[in-house]
C-alpha positions as CSV (number, residue, x, y, z in Angstrom):
1,M,5.9,65.2,1.7
2,M,2.4,64.7,3.7
3,D,0.5,64.8,0.4
4,F,2.6,61.8,-1.1
5,L,1.7,60.2,2.0
6,K,-2.2,60.6,2.2
7,E,-2.7,60.1,-1.7
8,M,-0.4,56.5,-1.0
9,W,-2.7,55.8,2.1
10,H,-5.7,56.8,-0.3
11,F,-4.3,54.2,-2.9
12,L,-4.0,51.5,-0.4
13,R,-7.6,52.0,1.0
14,V,-9.6,52.0,-2.1
15,R,-7.4,49.4,-3.9
16,K,-7.8,46.9,-1.2
17,K,-3.7,46.8,-1.1
18,L,-3.3,47.6,3.1
19,W,-1.1,44.2,3.3
20,L,1.6,46.4,1.1
21,A,1.7,48.7,4.2
22,P,3.8,46.7,6.4
23,L,6.4,45.9,3.4
24,I,6.5,49.7,2.5
25,V,7.5,50.3,6.2
26,I,9.8,47.6,6.4
27,M,11.5,48.5,3.4
28,I,12.1,52.2,4.4
29,M,13.2,51.2,7.9
30,L,16.0,48.9,5.8
31,G,16.7,51.7,3.7
32,G,17.1,54.0,6.7
33,L,19.2,51.5,8.4
34,L,21.5,50.9,5.6
35,I,22.3,54.9,4.9
36,F,22.5,55.0,8.8
37,V,25.2,52.9,9.3
38,E,27.1,53.6,5.8
39,G,30.1,54.6,7.2
40,S,30.5,53.2,10.3
41,V,31.9,50.2,11.9
42,L,28.9,48.1,11.8
43,A,28.4,48.3,7.9
44,P,30.7,44.8,7.3
45,F,27.6,43.1,9.6
46,I,24.8,44.8,8.4
47,Y,26.0,44.0,4.4
48,S,26.8,40.2,5.9
49,I,23.1,39.8,6.7
50,F,22.1,40.5,2.9
């Protein structure tokens, strides 16, 4: 996993695509949030946002 993150960072830095880093972080956070609240009472409220 750490090799993947190093390779991704190197790719973003070399290709001058550092502006993608915040988008990737936000997508990972939203994915984690959806997985975390999947079976909880908050699920209908989270899904109504999207």
